[in-house]
py3Dmol code that shows the C-alpha trace and the ligand (Angstrom):
import py3Dmol

protein = """\
ATOM      1  CA  MET A   1     114.797  88.497 118.763  1.00  0.00           C
ATOM      2  CA  ASN A   2     113.343  89.483 115.453  1.00  0.00           C
ATOM      3  CA  THR A   3     110.379  87.910 113.813  1.00  0.00           C
ATOM      4  CA  GLY A   4     112.514  85.852 111.323  1.00  0.00           C
ATOM      5  CA  GLU A   5     114.144  84.048 114.471  1.00  0.00           C
ATOM      6  CA  LEU A   6     110.854  83.787 116.021  1.00  0.00           C
ATOM      7  CA  LEU A   7     109.438  81.838 112.723  1.00  0.00           C
ATOM      8  CA  SER A   8     112.482  80.003 112.427  1.00  0.00           C
ATOM      9  CA  ILE A   9     111.336  78.410 115.982  1.00  0.00           C
ATOM     10  CA  MET A  10     108.437  77.212 114.327  1.00  0.00           C
ATOM     11  CA  THR A  11     110.530  75.265 111.662  1.00  0.00           C
ATOM     12  CA  ALA A  12     111.889  73.269 114.445  1.00  0.00           C
ATOM     13  CA  ARG A  13     108.547  71.636 115.274  1.00  0.00           C
ATOM     14  CA  VAL A  14     109.379  69.585 118.474  1.00  0.00           C
ATOM     15  CA  ALA A  15     111.800  72.424 119.649  1.00  0.00           C
ATOM     16  CA  THR A  16     110.746  74.567 122.348  1.00  0.00           C
ATOM     17  CA  LEU A  17     112.430  77.527 123.897  1.00  0.00           C
ATOM     18  CA  GLU A  18     112.953  75.669 127.088  1.00  0.00           C
ATOM     19  CA  LYS A  19     115.558  73.514 125.237  1.00  0.00           C
ATOM     20  CA  MET A  20     117.159  76.484 123.763  1.00  0.00           C
ATOM     21  CA  PRO A  21     120.211  78.350 125.194  1.00  0.00           C
ATOM     22  CA  THR A  22     119.348  80.617 128.328  1.00  0.00           C
ATOM     23  CA  GLY A  23     118.650  84.314 127.945  1.00  0.00           C
ATOM     24  CA  ILE A  24     115.940  83.992 125.324  1.00  0.00           C
ATOM     25  CA  PRO A  25     112.550  84.786 126.106  1.00  0.00           C
ATOM     26  CA  THR A  26     110.036  82.225 126.910  1.00  0.00           C
ATOM     27  CA  ILE A  27     107.914  82.562 123.636  1.00  0.00           C
ATOM     28  CA  THR A  28     106.947  79.051 122.428  1.00  0.00           C
ATOM     29  CA  GLN A  29     105.918  77.872 119.206  1.00  0.00           C
ATOM     30  CA  GLN A  30     102.444  78.116 120.553  1.00  0.00           C
ATOM     31  CA  ASP A  31     102.485  81.645 121.016  1.00  0.00           C
ATOM     32  CA  VAL A  32     103.880  82.249 117.496  1.00  0.00           C
ATOM     33  CA  LEU A  33     101.179  80.092 115.931  1.00  0.00           C
ATOM     34  CA  GLY A  34      98.698  81.847 118.043  1.00  0.00           C
ATOM     35  CA  ALA A  35      99.791  85.303 117.134  1.00  0.00           C
ATOM     36  CA  MET A  36      99.977  84.315 113.645  1.00  0.00           C
ATOM     37  CA  GLY A  37      96.391  83.222 113.596  1.00  0.00           C
ATOM     38  CA  MET A  38      95.478  86.954 114.567  1.00  0.00           C
ATOM     39  CA  ILE A  39      97.378  88.592 111.519  1.00  0.00           C
ATOM     40  CA  ASN A  40      94.737  90.509 109.757  1.00  0.00           C
ATOM     41  CA  HIS A  41      95.777  89.725 106.203  1.00  0.00           C
ATOM     42  CA  PRO A  42      95.037  86.257 104.963  1.00  0.00           C
ATOM     43  CA  CYS A  43      97.820  86.134 102.494  1.00  0.00           C
ATOM     44  CA  ALA A  44     100.281  87.446 105.087  1.00  0.00           C
ATOM     45  CA  SER A  45      99.676  84.621 107.581  1.00  0.00           C
ATOM     46  CA  LEU A  46      99.680  82.062 104.865  1.00  0.00           C
ATOM     47  CA  LEU A  47     102.868  83.137 103.403  1.00  0.00           C
ATOM     48  CA  LEU A  48     104.616  83.132 106.969  1.00  0.00           C
ATOM     49  CA  ARG A  49     103.389  79.816 107.628  1.00  0.00           C
ATOM     50  CA  VAL A  50     104.450  78.257 104.409  1.00  0.00           C
ATOM     51  CA  LYS A  51     107.812  80.134 103.946  1.00  0.00           C
ATOM     52  CA  TYR A  52     109.001  80.034 107.581  1.00  0.00           C
ATOM     53  CA  ALA A  53     107.132  77.229 109.219  1.00  0.00           C
ATOM     54  CA  HIS A  54     107.282  74.884 106.071  1.00  0.00           C
ATOM     55  CA  GLN A  55     103.534  74.255 106.753  1.00  0.00           C
ATOM     56  CA  PHE A  56     103.211  73.294 102.937  1.00  0.00           C
ATOM     57  CA  ASP A  57      99.624  71.825 103.578  1.00  0.00           C
ATOM     58  CA  PHE A  58      98.891  75.649 103.248  1.00  0.00           C
ATOM     59  CA  MET A  59     100.304  76.000  99.852  1.00  0.00           C
ATOM     60  CA  ASP A  60      97.026  75.698  97.807  1.00  0.00           C
ATOM     61  CA  ASP A  61      95.281  78.223  99.960  1.00  0.00           C
ATOM     62  CA  LEU A  62      98.210  80.501  99.836  1.00  0.00           C
ATOM     63  CA  GLU A  63      98.346  80.392  95.832  1.00  0.00           C
ATOM     64  CA  HIS A  64      94.400  81.012  95.807  1.00  0.00           C
ATOM     65  CA  CYS A  65      94.851  83.964  98.044  1.00  0.00           C
ATOM     66  CA  ILE A  66      97.877  85.410  95.994  1.00  0.00           C
ATOM     67  CA  MET A  67      96.072  84.996  92.983  1.00  0.00           C
ATOM     68  CA  ILE A  68      93.020  86.792  94.111  1.00  0.00           C
ATOM     69  CA  TYR A  69      95.256  89.720  95.415  1.00  0.00           C
ATOM     70  CA  ILE A  70      97.304  89.841  92.165  1.00  0.00           C
ATOM     71  CA  GLU A  71      93.932  89.935  89.895  1.00  0.00           C
ATOM     72  CA  LYS A  72      92.983  92.798  92.050  1.00  0.00           C
ATOM     73  CA  LEU A  73      96.618  94.547  91.758  1.00  0.00           C
ATOM     74  CA  TRP A  74      96.273  93.938  88.000  1.00  0.00           C
ATOM     75  CA  ARG A  75      92.942  95.677  87.612  1.00  0.00           C
ATOM     76  CA  ASP A  76      94.057  98.453  89.935  1.00  0.00           C
ATOM     77  CA  ASN A  77      97.046  99.276  87.996  1.00  0.00           C
ATOM     78  CA  HIS A  78      95.353  98.714  84.667  1.00  0.00           C
ATOM     79  CA  TRP A  79      98.115  96.436  83.336  1.00  0.00           C
ATOM     80  CA  PRO A  80      97.758  94.848  79.939  1.00  0.00           C
ATOM     81  CA  ARG A  81      95.707  91.854  79.825  1.00  0.00           C
ATOM     82  CA  TYR A  82      97.668  88.504  80.511  1.00  0.00           C
ATOM     83  CA  ARG A  83      96.597  85.720  78.228  1.00  0.00           C
ATOM     84  CA  GLY A  84      98.632  82.893  79.985  1.00  0.00           C
ATOM     85  CA  SER A  85      97.837  81.038  82.906  1.00  0.00           C
ATOM     86  CA  MET A  86      97.528  83.279  86.050  1.00  0.00           C
ATOM     87  CA  LEU A  87      97.644  80.105  88.285  1.00  0.00           C
ATOM     88  CA  LYS A  88     100.987  79.328  86.932  1.00  0.00           C
ATOM     89  CA  LEU A  89     102.220  82.811  87.287  1.00  0.00           C
ATOM     90  CA  CYS A  90     101.365  83.055  90.966  1.00  0.00           C
ATOM     91  CA  GLU A  91     102.861  79.585  91.400  1.00  0.00           C
ATOM     92  CA  PHE A  92     106.153  80.788  90.064  1.00  0.00           C
ATOM     93  CA  LEU A  93     106.030  84.134  91.803  1.00  0.00           C
ATOM     94  CA  LEU A  94     105.504  82.348  94.890  1.00  0.00           C
ATOM     95  CA  TRP A  95     108.457  79.882  94.289  1.00  0.00           C
ATOM     96  CA  GLU A  96     110.644  82.752  93.404  1.00  0.00           C
ATOM     97  CA  HIS A  97     109.672  84.597  96.669  1.00  0.00           C
ATOM     98  CA  ILE A  98     110.176  81.700  98.867  1.00  0.00           C
ATOM     99  CA  TRP A  99     113.167  80.260  97.501  1.00  0.00           C
ATOM    100  CA  PRO A 100     114.766  83.126  95.689  1.00  0.00           C
ATOM    101  CA  ARG A 101     118.128  81.308  94.983  1.00  0.00           C
ATOM    102  CA  ARG A 102     116.898  77.920  94.207  1.00  0.00           C
ATOM    103  CA  CYS A 103     117.912  76.575  90.832  1.00  0.00           C
ATOM    104  CA  VAL A 104     115.085  76.588  88.582  1.00  0.00           C
ATOM    105  CA  SER A 105     116.613  73.791  86.406  1.00  0.00           C
ATOM    106  CA  CYS A 106     116.875  71.061  89.168  1.00  0.00           C
ATOM    107  CA  GLY A 107     114.510  72.455  91.639  1.00  0.00           C
ATOM    108  CA  GLY A 108     117.698  72.936  94.152  1.00  0.00           C
ATOM    109  CA  ILE A 109     118.678  69.334  94.208  1.00  0.00           C
ATOM    110  CA  GLY A 110     121.893  69.792  92.208  1.00  0.00           C
ATOM    111  CA  GLU A 111     121.159  66.991  89.995  1.00  0.00           C
ATOM    112  CA  LYS A 112     118.704  65.628  87.115  1.00  0.00           C
ATOM    113  CA  THR A 113     117.566  62.395  86.501  1.00  0.00           C
ATOM    114  CA  VAL A 114     117.058  61.397  82.871  1.00  0.00           C
ATOM    115  CA  GLU A 115     114.367  58.909  81.568  1.00  0.00           C
ATOM    116  CA  THR A 116     117.007  56.080  81.597  1.00  0.00           C
ATOM    117  CA  GLY A 117     117.417  56.355  85.521  1.00  0.00           C
ATOM    118  CA  LYS A 118     120.880  57.853  85.208  1.00  0.00           C
ATOM    119  CA  VAL A 119     121.590  60.632  87.444  1.00  0.00           C
ATOM    120  CA  TYR A 120     123.752  63.763  86.150  1.00  0.00           C
ATOM    121  CA  GLN A 121     124.968  66.802  87.870  1.00  0.00           C
ATOM    122  CA  CYS A 122     123.019  69.986  87.014  1.00  0.00           C
ATOM    123  CA  GLY A 123     124.816  71.903  84.627  1.00  0.00           C
ATOM    124  CA  SER A 124     122.774  75.181  85.533  1.00  0.00           C
ATOM    125  CA  CYS A 125     123.978  75.415  88.836  1.00  0.00           C
ATOM    126  CA  LYS A 126     126.988  72.899  88.567  1.00  0.00           C
ATOM    127  CA  GLY A 127     125.644  70.684  91.295  1.00  0.00           C
ATOM    128  CA  THR A 128     125.117  73.380  94.173  1.00  0.00           C
ATOM    129  CA  GLY A 129     121.383  73.649  93.804  1.00  0.00           C
ATOM    130  CA  VAL A 130     121.874  77.471  94.085  1.00  0.00           C
ATOM    131  CA  ARG A 131     121.568  80.046  91.209  1.00  0.00           C
ATOM    132  CA  LYS A 132     120.237  83.435  90.683  1.00  0.00           C
ATOM    133  CA  ILE A 133     116.759  83.440  88.954  1.00  0.00           C
ATOM    134  CA  HIS A 134     116.733  85.489  85.447  1.00  0.00           C
ATOM    135  CA  ASP A 135     114.141  86.858  83.181  1.00  0.00           C
ATOM    136  CA  LYS A 136     115.190  83.869  80.785  1.00  0.00           C
ATOM    137  CA  ASP A 137     114.043  81.444  83.539  1.00  0.00           C
ATOM    138  CA  ARG A 138     110.721  83.305  84.139  1.00  0.00           C
ATOM    139  CA  ALA A 139     110.091  83.372  80.476  1.00  0.00           C
ATOM    140  CA  SER A 140     110.799  79.589  79.957  1.00  0.00           C
ATOM    141  CA  VAL A 141     108.755  78.571  83.078  1.00  0.00           C
ATOM    142  CA  LEU A 142     105.768  80.916  82.057  1.00  0.00           C
ATOM    143  CA  GLU A 143     106.097  79.854  78.271  1.00  0.00           C
ATOM    144  CA  ILE A 144     106.599  83.278  77.053  1.00  0.00           C
ATOM    145  CA  PRO A 145     108.996  84.200  74.412  1.00  0.00           C
ATOM    146  CA  TYR A 146     112.004  85.784  76.152  1.00  0.00           C
ATOM    147  CA  THR A 147     111.999  89.123  74.091  1.00  0.00           C
ATOM    148  CA  THR A 148     108.142  89.394  74.916  1.00  0.00           C
ATOM    149  CA  PHE A 149     108.981  88.776  78.458  1.00  0.00           C
ATOM    150  CA  ARG A 150     111.626  91.268  78.793  1.00  0.00           C
ATOM    151  CA  ARG A 151     109.733  93.995  76.948  1.00  0.00           C
ATOM    152  CA  LYS A 152     106.064  93.476  78.203  1.00  0.00           C
ATOM    153  CA  TRP A 153     106.082  91.578  81.350  1.00  0.00           C
ATOM    154  CA  SER A 154     109.321  91.900  83.264  1.00  0.00           C
ATOM    155  CA  PRO A 155     108.683  95.453  84.700  1.00  0.00           C
ATOM    156  CA  ILE A 156     105.291  94.008  86.037  1.00  0.00           C
ATOM    157  CA  TYR A 157     106.829  90.702  87.366  1.00  0.00           C
ATOM    158  CA  GLN A 158     109.214  92.895  89.356  1.00  0.00           C
ATOM    159  CA  GLU A 159     106.289  94.752  90.887  1.00  0.00           C
ATOM    160  CA  LEU A 160     104.647  91.606  91.848  1.00  0.00           C
ATOM    161  CA  LEU A 161     107.698  90.312  93.552  1.00  0.00           C
ATOM    162  CA  ALA A 162     108.019  93.603  95.413  1.00  0.00           C
ATOM    163  CA  SER A 163     104.266  93.051  96.525  1.00  0.00           C
ATOM    164  CA  MET A 164     105.302  89.688  97.882  1.00  0.00           C
ATOM    165  CA  ASP A 165     107.962  91.511  99.792  1.00  0.00           C
ATOM    166  CA  ARG A 166     105.231  93.841 101.129  1.00  0.00           C
ATOM    167  CA  ILE A 167     102.981  91.145 102.137  1.00  0.00           C
ATOM    168  CA  GLU A 168     105.635  89.354 104.111  1.00  0.00           C
ATOM    169  CA  ALA A 169     106.237  92.741 105.807  1.00  0.00           C
ATOM    170  CA  ILE A 170     102.691  93.342 106.807  1.00  0.00           C
ATOM    171  CA  GLY A 171     102.784  89.725 108.125  1.00  0.00           C
ATOM    172  CA  ARG A 172     106.081  90.308 110.055  1.00  0.00           C
ATOM    173  CA  GLY A 173     104.875  93.612 111.432  1.00  0.00           C
ATOM    174  CA  ALA A 174     101.604  92.209 112.832  1.00  0.00           C
ATOM    175  CA  LEU A 175     103.373  89.192 114.316  1.00  0.00           C
ATOM    176  CA  ARG A 176     105.956  91.398 115.911  1.00  0.00           C
ATOM    177  CA  LYS A 177     103.184  93.544 117.383  1.00  0.00           C
ATOM    178  CA  ARG A 178     100.970  90.706 118.716  1.00  0.00           C
ATOM    179  CA  LEU A 179     104.112  88.996 120.406  1.00  0.00           C
ATOM    180  CA  GLU A 180     105.171  92.287 122.212  1.00  0.00           C
ATOM    181  CA  VAL A 181     101.489  92.755 123.348  1.00  0.00           C
ATOM    182  CA  GLU A 182     101.205  89.130 124.692  1.00  0.00           C
ATOM    183  CA  CYS A 183     104.776  88.615 126.193  1.00  0.00           C
TER     184      CYS A 183
END
"""
ligand_1 = """\
1
ZN
Zn 120.421 73.030 89.343
"""
view = py3Dmol.view(width=600, height=400)
view.addModel(protein, "pdb")
view.setStyle({"model": 0}, {"cartoon": {"style": "trace"}})
view.addModel(ligand_1, "xyz")
view.setStyle({"model": 1}, {"stick": {}})
view.zoomTo()
view.show()
């Protein structure tokens, strides 16, 4: 069983492994949560909680944590000064990391409601709610002209996305180690 599967256990809040098919080690949701509490990287633990356990109550804490992390990364790499909202950048970065294929136009619902209350199928994703995120979307959300985003910020944004993956990997690695020790 990999950490992704373990984490998915937590998304089914009431499900315990006793109710699952036989042959699976008796690790409970409690074990996973306990091990997660011991991950030595605050962002990693929060990220796993939000992304896999859908504990969205931790979203504000996660955004705050990621913002501090990114500001440090920014300084360490001597990237050019970003004049936009760093919070907005962090919010979208997290959104993209957690839901990489969710349609930006409709938020993954597949439809849009206009002011009159009428509901239309989302043209961006043709009603599927799924669509790859492009630099055009990023520029638009961050309110930066597309050409500027492409030239100046796109490479940095890709670095930031990669750093999200690294944080997740730290969390998964630590969790796997903890559970191996305990179980
Ligand atoms: Zn859509």
